[in-house]
N, C-alpha and C positions, 0 to 999 in steps of 0.2 A: 569470583569471575576468572575465567581463564585468560591468559595473556592475549589470546587471538581475540576474544570477545572485547576485552578491554581496548585493544588497538582499534578494532572496527568502530567500537562506541565512540572512541575519541575522534575518529575520521568523521563519523556522522555529525558529531557536534561541531567540528571545525567547519563542515561544509554548509551548515544552515545559513540560508540567505540573510544578510544583515537587515534587510527590509521585512522580513517575516516577524510574526509574533515571537517575542524573546523567549517565551516558554515552550515554543514548539520544536520538535526535533526535526520534523518534516513538514514543509509548507503544505497547506491546505487550501482549497479553493475558497475565495473570498465569500462567494454567495452561500448564505445559509440553506439554499436550495439543495445543495449537494448532500448535506447530512439529513435534511428532511425527506428528500426523494430516495436517494441511493441507500442512505443509513437506515431507512424504515425497514428494509429487509435484510440487509447484511452490513457488516462494518462498512463504513465510508473510508475506503482504502486511500492512503496517501498516494497521490498521482505519481510521486517519484519512484514508485516501486515498479512502474512499467514504462515502456517508451511511448512516444507521442503515437505512432502508428497503431499500437494496441489500443489507446484510448479511442482513436478514429474507429477502429473495428468494433469495439464493445458498444460505442454510442450509436453506430450505424445499424446494429443489429439488436436494438433493445426489444423488439417485438418478439424475439426468440432468445432472450436472455437467460441462459443456463436452465431452459425449459420453462421459463415464465415470460409473460408479456409484461415488460417494464416500460412500455412505451411512454414518452413525454410529449408535451406540446412542443412543436418545432422550435419556438423561441427559447423555451427551457433547455432543450436539448443542445441547441447550438451555443447558448451561453455556457452551460456546463462543459461542453467539448472544449471551448476555447480556454477555459480556466484549467481543465484537466491536461490538455496539450502543453499549455504555458509552463506547468510545473513538472512535466514528465521527465524522467531520468536522463533522456538523451537531449535535453535543451539547456540553455544556458542557466536556467533556473533550477535545474535538476540537481540531484545530489550525486556528486562525483564518486563517492565510495560505493554506492550501490551500482552505478553504471560501470565503474571498473570491475566489480565483482561479477556482474552479469555479462559484461564485454562480449567477447567473440562468440560465446555460447548462443546468445540471442541475436546476433548481428543479422542473421539472414532469416529470422522468423518474426512472427507477429504473435507473441504470447498473450493469452488472456487470463492465465491463472498465476497469481503471484507466488502461490505455494510451490510451483514448479521451477521457481527461478533459482539460479546458483546462489544468489545472495540469501534467499530464504532458507535454503537447505544448509548453508554455512552458519547461519545465525541459529538454526534450530537442530544442529547435529547431535546435540547432547540430550535431546528430548526423546524419551523412549517412546515406541508406538503405543504402549499401554496408556500414556498420558492423553494421546489424541483420541483415544476410544472412550474416554470418560464422557458420561451423558451430557454434562454441562458445557463440553468442548465440542465433541462429535465430528469435528472437521478442521482440518488444517486452515481453512478459509475463515474460521471463526476467531479472528484476531482478538475481538473484543473480550473474549472469554478469559483470556490471560493478561491483556493489555487494556485495562479499564478506560483509558484515554485515547484509545486508537482513533476514535472518530475527531480527535483533535490533533492527529499526526504525532502523538506522544507514544514512543515505544521504549522508553528507558528501562534498563534492567532493574532499577530500583523500584519501579512501579509494577513489576509483574506479579501477579496474583494467580497462581494455578490452582483451579477449583479441585476439590477433594473428589 
């Protein structure tokens, strides 16, 4: 583990909300609906990777969600939006290390791709392009390929399993 990765990992661990599950690195929505609905098509991303305004935009445009119709019943969408925004990186419950790393570069934008964030690039700067092109990974958005417990908000280096 590089000194930079170690420092950031320690910051992540130190910033976990005391009320969150003690095994989680990033807090996840309490409703199992998030993993069952969103996680059925892609990794159920930890809300702390995006600002609240991004979750607002993503949830408002579910009928055109990256080329798919991911529409939900209004009540389900509203519940998930509240939970996602409450854990977003720019809220009191958010992760300060991620917010600080993304900081000014995202302040005037509404990003919808975690993989374009300064934080993501920082954490994955040592991953060669050939890894992303492996069939079992196929995309930087496929967190679960290397982080088997991503749907639980767990991304510790010790649990990384890079497919061959």
